C-alpha positions in Angstrom: 3.8 -11.9 -11.9 3.4 -8.9 -14.2 0.1 -7.4 -13.1 -1.9 -6.4 -10.1 -5.4 -7.8 -9.8 -8.1 -5.3 -8.9 -9.7 -6.5 -5.6 -10.4 -3.4 -3.7 -13.2 -0.9 -3.8 -14.2 1.4 -6.6 -11.5 3.5 -8.1 -11.6 7.2 -8.8 -12.8 7.5 -12.3 -11.9 10.1 -14.9 -14.4 12.9 -15.5 -15.8 12.7 -11.9 -15.3 16.4 -11.3 -12.7 15.9 -8.6 -9.2 17.4 -8.9 -6.6 15.2 -10.5 -4.4 13.0 -8.3 -1.0 14.7 -7.8 1.9 12.3 -8.2 5.6 12.6 -7.3 7.9 10.1 -9.0 11.0 9.1 -7.1 13.6 7.0 -9.0 17.3 7.3 -9.7 16.8 6.1 -13.3 15.9 9.0 -15.6 14.4 6.7 -18.2 12.1 5.1 -15.6 11.0 8.5 -14.5 10.3 9.6 -18.1 8.4 6.4 -18.8 6.2 6.7 -15.7 5.6 10.4 -16.5 4.4 9.5 -19.9 2.1 6.8 -18.6 0.6 8.8 -15.8 0.6 12.2 -17.5 -1.5 11.0 -20.3 -4.4 10.2 -17.9 -7.0 13.0 -17.3 -7.5 12.3 -13.6 -3.7 12.0 -12.8 -1.0 14.6 -13.0 2.7 14.3 -12.3 3.7 17.3 -10.2 7.4 16.5 -9.7 10.3 14.1 -9.8 13.2 13.2 -7.5 16.3 11.2 -8.3 17.0 10.0 -4.7 15.3 9.4 -1.4 17.3 12.2 0.1 15.3 14.6 -2.1 11.9 13.4 -1.2 11.0 15.6 1.8 11.9 18.8 -0.1 10.1 17.6 -3.2 7.0 16.7 -1.2 7.0 20.2 0.5 7.3 21.9 -2.9 5.0 19.7 -4.9 2.4 18.6 -2.4 1.7 15.2 -4.0 -1.2 13.0 -3.1 0.8 9.9 -4.1 4.6 9.3 -4.1 5.7 6.6 -6.5 8.8 5.4 -4.8 11.7 3.3 -6.1 13.5 1.1 -3.4 17.1 1.0 -4.6 18.7 4.5 -4.8 22.3 5.5 -4.1 22.2 8.0 -1.2 18.9 7.2 0.6 16.8 4.2 -0.4 13.1 4.2 -0.8 12.5 2.4 2.4 14.1 5.1 4.6 12.4 7.8 2.5 9.0 6.1 3.0 9.5 6.0 6.8 10.4 9.7 6.7 7.3 10.6 4.6 4.8 8.5 6.7 6.1 10.3 9.8 4.9 13.6 8.5 1.7 15.1 10.1 -0.2 14.8 6.8 1.8 12.3 4.7 1.1 11.5 1.1 0.3 7.9 0.2 3.3 5.9 -1.0 3.4 3.3 -3.7 6.6 1.4 -3.8 8.3 0.2 -7.0 10.1 -3.1 -6.6 11.0 -6.4 -8.1 9.6 -9.7 -6.7 12.9 -10.8 -5.3 12.9 -7.9 -2.9 10.0 -9.2 -0.7 11.8 -8.6 2.6 12.3 -4.9 1.7 8.7 -4.5 0.7 7.6 -5.8 4.1 9.6 -3.0 5.8 7.9 -0.4 3.5 4.4 -1.8 4.2 5.1 -1.7 7.9 6.1 1.9 7.5 2.7 2.6 6.0 3.2 2.3 2.2 0.0 1.7 0.4 1.4 -1.3 -1.5 3.8 -2.1 -4.2 4.2 -2.4 -8.0 6.5 -4.4 -10.0 8.5 -2.4 -12.5 7.1 -4.5 -15.4 3.5 -3.9 -14.4 1.4 -3.0 -17.5 0.7 0.7 -17.8 -3.1 0.4 -17.3 -2.5 -1.5 -14.1 -0.1 1.2 -12.9 -2.8 3.8 -13.5 -5.4 1.7 -11.6 -3.0 1.1 -8.7 -2.2 4.8 -8.3 -5.9 5.6 -8.2 -6.5 2.9 -5.5 -3.6 4.2 -3.3 -4.9 7.8 -3.7 -8.3 6.5 -2.4 -6.5 5.0 0.6 -6.8 1.4 -0.6 -4.0 -1.2 -0.7 -2.9 -2.2 -4.2 -2.0 -5.8 -3.4 -4.1 -8.5 -5.0 -5.1 -11.5 -2.7 -2.6 -13.7 -4.5 0.3 -11.2 -4.0 -0.7 -10.5 -0.4 -0.6 -14.2 0.4 2.7 -14.8 -1.4 4.4 -11.8 0.1 3.3 -12.4 3.6 4.1 -16.2 3.4 7.6 -15.4 2.0 8.7 -12.8 4.6 7.0 -14.3 7.7 8.0 -17.9 7.0 10.3 -17.9 10.1 9.3 -17.6 13.7 8.0 -14.1 14.6 10.1 -12.4 17.3 8.3 -12.6 20.7 7.9 -8.9 21.3 6.2 -8.4 17.9 4.0 -11.5 18.4 3.0 -10.3 21.9 2.2 -6.8 20.6 0.1 -8.2 17.8 -1.8 -10.6 20.1 -2.4 -7.7 22.6 -3.8 -5.4 19.9 -6.0 -8.1 18.4 -7.3 -9.2 21.8 -9.0 -5.8 22.1 -11.3 -6.4 19.1 -14.8 -7.7 19.1 -15.4 -11.2 17.8 -16.7 -9.8 14.5 -13.8 -7.4 14.1 -11.4 -10.2 14.8 -13.1 -12.4 12.1 -12.7 -9.6 9.6 -9.1 -9.1 10.5 -8.3 -12.8 10.1 -10.0 -12.8 6.7 -7.8 -9.9 5.7 -4.8 -11.9 6.9 -5.8 -14.6 4.5 -5.8 -12.0 1.6 -9.6 -12.1 1.2 -11.3 -9.3 -0.8 -14.2 -7.3 0.6 -16.6 -9.4 -1.5 -15.1 -12.7 -0.2 -15.3 -11.5 3.4 -18.9 -10.4 2.9 -19.8 -13.9 1.6 -17.9 -15.7 4.3 -19.3 -13.7 7.2 -22.8 -13.0 5.8 -22.3 -9.2 5.6 -22.9 -6.7 2.9 -19.8 -5.3 1.1 -20.6 -1.9 2.6 -20.6 -3.4 6.1 -17.2 -5.0 5.5 -15.8 -1.7 4.3 -17.1 -0.1 7.6 -15.5 -2.9 9.6 -12.2 -2.4 7.8 -12.2 1.3 8.5 -13.0 0.6 12.2 -10.1 -1.9 12.4 -7.7 0.7 11.0 -8.8 3.3 13.5 -8.8 0.9 16.5 -5.4 -0.7 15.6 -3.8 2.6 14.6 -2.9 1.3 11.2 -2.8 2.9 7.7 -4.2 0.2 5.4 -5.5 -3.4 5.2 -2.1 -4.8 4.3 -0.8 -3.7 7.8 -3.8 -5.5 9.4 -2.9 -8.6 7.5 0.7 -8.4 8.7 -0.5 -7.9 12.3 -2.6 -11.0 12.0 0.4 -13.0 10.7 2.5 -11.6 13.5 0.0 -12.9 16.0 0.1 -16.4 14.4 -3.6 -16.4 13.6 -3.2 -17.5 9.9 
């Protein structure tokens, strides 16, 4: 899997008059950082404002650079990207986090998504897809395609969910209306907004409103976390 399919809402487009998305790149490989800087720095609506070589440097770099999006490697020597993501997302006004990974690190990606990361990219993702993914995360949208969402969740939740997590998920979802629950279950199946709209006879705009309402009611950061909660509850 070398690309991320675009399934979310409209991306921020160049030339829209809005300030460029500020990006912090965190990776212990200087060549990777340089390559990402070239890809992202050559796009008018994106700007790389800083780099860090380890997760232990992330909080200081975030304070200094004020990024909108942190592009985060997982495997780093002193503090890995998972711990760094958890620290960042605990801030009062955290930046969005986009995790860099390889497909065989699914169990690590799950931890990052539960911590509030906006999604993940494979390191061999084509440059144009990296740019699109950063725009989506900056707009508060998850970057996982339906196929990747289903594959990831199926892989990491194949075993029996621990009872406390299942009970918590069931309790949270029980407080939803029937319509909200239907949207949540569709998200758990990896459906796009357009697919949910067709299935539930809604407009796409109404689906977006329901997704926003779900995030607020469940206290979650993005639609991937809703999908994980639905899987924890055993509804899909």
